N, C-alpha and C positions, 0 to 999 in steps of 0.2 A: 977361659977358666974363671976369670973375674966376673964375667957376665952370668955364668952359671951360679956362682956363689951368691951374687946379689939377688938373683931370681929366687934362690932357695931361702935367703933371709927374708925377703918380702913375703914369700909364701908362708913362712913360719909366723910372721907378724899377723898376717890375715887369719891364720888358723887360731892364734891366741885371741884375736879380737872377736872372731865369729863363734867359737864354741869351746867348751871345756866339759865334755860329757863324762859323767860318772853315774852309771845306772843304779837305781834303787831297787824297788820290789815290783817289777812289772807283773801283772796278774790278769788272767783271762778267765771269764766264767760264762757258761751257756746255761740258760734256764728254759725249760719247756714243760708245761704242766707242773707236776711235782718233782720232775727230774732235774738234776744239776750236774754239770761237768765243770770242774775247777782245776786250773793248772797255773803254777807260777813259772817264772823264767827258769828254764833248764830243769823243771821239776816234773814229777809224774802226775798223771790225771787222777783226780779223786772223783768218782762217780757215785751218785746216790739216786735211787729211784728204780722203777720197774724195768727200764730198758737197759740197765747196766749189764745184765747177764749176756746180752748180745753185742755189747760194745767192746771193740778190740783195740782202739788206739792206746798207745802206751804213755804218751806224754808230749811235752814240747819237742817238736821235731826240727826246730831251728836252733843251731848252737850259738848264734850271735847273741851277745849280751844286750838286754833291752828289747829283744824280739821274742814274742810268744806265738807259735803257730801250731795248730792242730788240724788233722783231717779226721773228722768225727764219724764218717760213715753214716749209719742209721741211728738217729737219736730222737726218740719219741715221735717217730713218723717223719722226721726231717732228715734229708740226705745232705750232708755238709762236706763238700769236697775240700774246702780250706777256710779257716777262720784265723786271721793273723792280726796281731797288734804289735806296734813298735813304740818305743819311748826314748826320749833324749834327756831324761831327768839327770841333773837338776836344771838343765837348760831347755830352750825351745828351738834348738837347731843342732845338728850334729850328724853322726854316722848313720842314724836311722831315718834320715830324710828331714825335710823341712817341717817343723811343727813340734809342739810339746809332746803330744801323743797322737798316734795315727791308727785307725782301723784300716790297714792297707788293702785288705781283700777279704770280703765276706761273701762266700758263694754257697747259697743254700736253696733247696727247693723241697716241696712236699706235694703229695697228690690229693690232699684233702684239707679240710678246715683245721687251722692251728695257729698257735702263737709261739714265736721263738724270740727270746731276749738274749742279747749278747752284751756283756759288760767288759770293758778293758780299762784298767786303772794303773797308775803308778804314783809313787810318793816322793817327798823331799824336793819339790820344785822350789826354785828361788823366786824372789819378788818379781812380779810383772805388772806393767801399767794397765794392761787390758788384753782381751783375747778376741780372735776371730775364729768362729766355729764353722766348719764346712761339712756338707753332706752331698755326695754325688752317686748317681746310679747309671750303670751301663745296661742293666737288664732289670725289669720289674714287671712281672706278670701276675703278681699277687694283689691283695687288696690295698695294702699300704706299708710303708716303712717310715718309722719315726725315730729321730735321734735327739737325745738330750745330753748336754754337757754340763759338768759340775766342777767347781773349784771349792775345796773345803779343807778344814783342818780336823784332826782327830784320828780315830781308828778307821782303817780301811774296812768297809763293810762287806767285802766279798769273802766267800768262804764255802767250803764243802757243805752242801745241804741248805745253804741260805738262798731261798727262792725269791725273796723280795728285799734286796739290799736297799737301804734307805739313807739318803744323804740330802743335805740342803745346800744352797749356793748355786742355783741354776745360772749358767752363763747365757746371757741373751734370751732367746726364746726357742721353744722346740722347733725342729726342722722336719718337714714331712714331704715325701714324694708319693703321690697316689698311684701313678702308673708310668710305664715307659722309661725313657732316658731323661735325666734332669739333674739339677743341682741347686742347692740353696746355701746361703751364708747368713750368719747371725753374729753380732758383735756384743761384747759386754766387758765391763771392767769392775772387778770387785774390790780393788785396792788391797788385796791380801799381801801380807809380808810373809816371806818364807820362814820355815819350810811349810808347804801346803801340798795337798794331793789333787790329782785331776782324774776324772772319770768320764768315759764315753759310754752311753747307754743307748743301744739301738734295738728297736722292736720291729719284728716282721709279723704281719698278719695276713692270713689267707682265708678265703671262704671255702665252700664245699668243692669248688672247682680246683683248688690248690693253686700253685704258682711257684715262680722261681725268682731269685734275687742275686744280683752281683753289685755289691755296694761298698763304698769306702767313705770314711769320715775322718775328721781330725780337729784338734784344738791347736791353734797357732797363736803366738804372741804378737800383739801390735808392736811394731818396731819403736823403740824409744829414740827420741831426737838425739840424745847424747851418743847412743850407740851408732846411729847413722852418721853423725858428724865424725866420730872417731874412725869408723870404717872408711869414710870418704877421705879423711886426712891421710890414712895409711896408703890408700890407692894413689892419691895425688903425689905424695912424697916418693913412693917407689917408682911411679911413672916418670917423675922429674929426674930422679937419679939415673935411671936407665937412658933417658934421652940425652942427658949431659955427658955421660960416659961413652955412649955409643950413638952419636948423631947420625941422622939419616944420610945415606949416601946418594949422591945424585947420579 
């Protein structure tokens, strides 16, 4: 019984050290041509443009806080089986996976030339020393996929009918995959003090032959030395206590 209690206590300490997630305003927006799809966490989809009449999705289909998922069907010539974003605001780790914000699964294809832009953003992140931005592809038969990541303060630029959200504060450099399976990383540190916002902006381009994409991306924090030291101390103390109380049996 004591061993169980000690294990629970150490687990609780690790949880306190590693995360304290309280979600803010996770928002997902899709833009193609002059059409937009805009949905907030647990909210309904606001559609503007000529394809809205045939659009049937009702809103965020994932009930978890900090996660926004939509299955958009046909949107301006694009068939989108799933576009999903998750956030751990105000932290950069927690129940929605490792990272500040993640585009966990973007699955889209079209039969002709076109451009699709997907924005995922959240607000009220705490101070971070720097970021690592990642982009990966398990399927890319179109012309290109490009991802930009931003950290900024001020009003979140996404919204219904906003076809060109504009922000400054690019993290690192743009990441591009031209074809096939691949992955890229970029690092940057803007020295922002919280609260600030994070935005992932991913653009898919196809030529006349069309193409398909299965892509994921994320913004993660560069671990702070103090946080790593504290986590290592907790692990060492817990391991030592367990060894002393329950020595190995020969």
